[in-house]
Residue, then its C-alpha position, 0 to 999 in steps of 0.5 A: m518516487n517516479d511516475n511508474w509508481k501509483l498510490v492503491f491504498e493508504s491507512s492510518t495504521d502501518h500494520i494494515c499496509q504491511t499485511l496488504k504489501s505481503m499479500l500483493e508480493q505473494n501474488g507477484i506484485k512489487t510494492i512499496v510502503l511509504n510511512k508519512k506519519d509524524s514520528m513525534v505524534h503518530s496520530i498525525g499522518t498516513v501510511e501509503l501503498y504503491v504498486q507499479k502502474d501495470d499492476v494497479i487493476l490487479a493489486k485493487h482487485l486483490i485488496e478489495s477481494s481481501a476486504s470481503 
């Protein structure tokens, strides 16, 4: 992944990142979800949500707003 993509959220569960991905994309923010979970032992690893560096501030604001 190139330097234009920045990590804005990580979770131990895929469905949380997929929900946030959908919400961000509905707001015009391109996203990438990177699943780093072990395929044999699902309790090991994380799922990471990335956005382009120009969208980091807005993405973090939207993520924080969705949590409250």
